N, C-alpha and C positions, 0 to 999 in steps of 0.2 A: 308125665307127671299127673296123669289122671287120677291116681289113687291118693295123692297127697292133698287134694282139694277138700277132702272131707274132715280134716283135722280141725279141732277147736269147736267152739259153740256155733250156733246157727249164724249169728251176725258176723263172726270172724270168717266163716266160710263164704258168706256173701261178699264181704269186702275183699277177701283173697281172690275170688273169681273175677271181680271187677278189675283188680290190679293186674291179674294175669291176662285179661282181655286187652289191657293197655300195653302189654309186652314186658311186664315186670316179672322177675323171679322173686318169689315171696318165701320168707321163712316165718313159720308160726311158732309162738311160744309153746314150750313142751308141757304136756299134761302129765301129771303124776298121780298115782293112786295111793291113798293113805287109809289106814284102818283107824277109825275113831269109835272105840267101844265095839259094839256088835255089827256096825255097818262099815262099808267101804265108801270113801269119798274120792271123787275125781276132781283134782285141783290143778289149776294152771299156774305155772311158775313164769311170771312175766319177764320180759327182757329188760334189764336194768330196773326191775321191780316196777315198771311203768308202762311198757309197750306190749301189745299183742302181736304185731307184725312188723317185719323189716322187709322193705322192697328195694330192689336194685334193678337197673336197666343198663345194658351195655350198648345196644345199637338202637337209636342214637343214645349217647351217654347222658345220663341224668344223675343228679345227686341222690344219695340214699333217702329213703322215706321211712321214718319211724312213726308207726300208726297205732293209736289206741282206739279200739272200737267200743262203742257204748250206745245207749239209747238217748233220745233227746232230753229226757228228764234228768239224766245223770251227768250232764256236761260239766257243770261247775265242780263236782267231785273229781272228775278226771283231770280238769285243769290243775287243781291243787296237787294231784298225784304226778302229773307229767312236767309241770313248770320248773321244779327245782333241778331236773336232770340237766347237767351241763353238756349241750351239744352245739357245736359250731354251726351257725346257720349257713355258712359258705359251703360246708361239706354235706349237710343233711337237712331235711325239713322235718319239723315236728308237727304232727297232725293228729287231730281227734276227729274220727268219723262217727257222727251221731245219726243213728237210724231213725227215720220218721216213717212210721208205718200206720197201720190202722185201717179202718173201713173207709171206702170211698164215700165222700159226702159233699154236699153243697156248701159253698162259702156264704154264710148268712150275714156278712158284714154289709153287703150292698143290697139295697131294695130294688134298684133298677137293673142291675146286672146279675145274671145267673152264671156262675162258673164253679167248677169243681175245685176243691182244695187239693193241692198236690200231695200225693202220698207215695209210699214205697220208694224212698230214696235215702241216700246218705248226704247229710249236710257236713261239709268239711270245714273244720275250724283250724286255722294255721297260727302257729306261735309268731311267725314273722309279721302277721297282721294284728297282733295283740288279741288273738282269740275272737275277733269280730266276725260274725257270719256274713257271707255274701251270697246272694242268689245264684251267682255264676259258679260258685263252688259246690255244686250239687252233682252227685253221681246217681243216675237212675238205676234201679234194680228191677229187671224185668221190663215192664212197659214204660212208655215215656212219662215224664213228670209234669209236662206243661199243663196248665189249666185248660180244660176243655170248655170253650165258650158255647153256650146255647143261643140260638137265634131268639130275639126278643118276641117274635110272634109265635113261639112254641106254646102249645096249650099247657096249662098248669096241671091238668090231670096226670101228665106224665111224671110230675114232680112228687105228687102225693102217693105215698105207698098205701096199699090197702091194709087196714088194720083188721087182723083176724083175732077174734076173742079167744081166750084160752079155753080148751075143752074142759068140761066139768064131768063129774061122774054121772050126773043126771042126764046130760046131753049124750054121753056115751051109751047109756042104757036104752035111750029112746030110739 
């Protein structure tokens, strides 16, 4: 199945790889090409007009997982899209996987404690839990997601990045 992992957009591919690591067989929504005027557009036809992925696992048996993949800023839109679909919670779980990415940076909320904000993970929102996020429902993509604590006696010079002024034409001529 190595060739099928590349179907879909980048976030769908990341979610599909994580589900396959957990032993699931995953089906991706089909992409279709349409001509709109002079250009061709690649468009996804969602499953039940709401889901990007369906995952199933036989050994050990698990219920079906209907997954909608999005970014963290579009979760409320996806909840409105997914919530009306009637799926029996005893037979399948309805999930929204919200990708939290971005650059690695320090958490500035605490003055006394220096730790990195977690990045590069999927936050899973479950319909069974009324779409409430839980820190335990995170799937790391690539490196681990736990905050890296710095010792308190670490010098602050390591925290400050060196500001490099932008080059100007006069500086380039000299």
